[in-house]
C-alpha positions, 0 to 999 in steps of 0.5 A: 670898158664893159657895157655894164661899166659904161652904163654905171658911169653915165648914171654916176655922172647924174649923181655927181651933178646933184652933188656939185650943182652942175649938170653940164657933164650929164650925158642927156639925149636931146629928147630926154624926159625927167619925171619928178614927184613934184609935177604930174608932167615930165620936164622934156628936152635936154636944155630944160632937164639940164636946167631942172637938175641944176635948180633942184641940186642945191636943195639936196646935199650928199646924194649917195646911192645904196644899190644900183641894178643894171639890166641892159639900158635900164637902171634902178638906183636906191638913193639917199639924200640929205636935204638942206633942212638936215633930214635924210630921205631915201628913194629911187631913180629909174633911168632908161639909156640910149647908148651912152645918153640918158633918155628918161629919168624917174625920181621917186622919193617920199618927201613928206618927212622933209615937211613934217612938223611944218605949219601949212 
């Protein structure tokens, strides 16, 4: 398997985890960090990041990627998600890998449309 194919396989395991609500097969480094738009601070450490993935996955359906750009151990993914309220949102994930493990995930999605028309 080429280096590029190996990197893509790691990222696809993350996307699959969101679709099946099970992060047990996502190859995470022990000191992985997951930056989301819901918190100013990253979630840190393999157990906590794995737990976060499993907590958010049920709220996202049909996670797909439209484009993946791989440069060495850095990956940018343009993604689409069907939220549980039926709204399709687009955004991006940025990954940094260390060998065959994810060491950093940054998720950037504009979630305002998920709450459009909702009273505060």
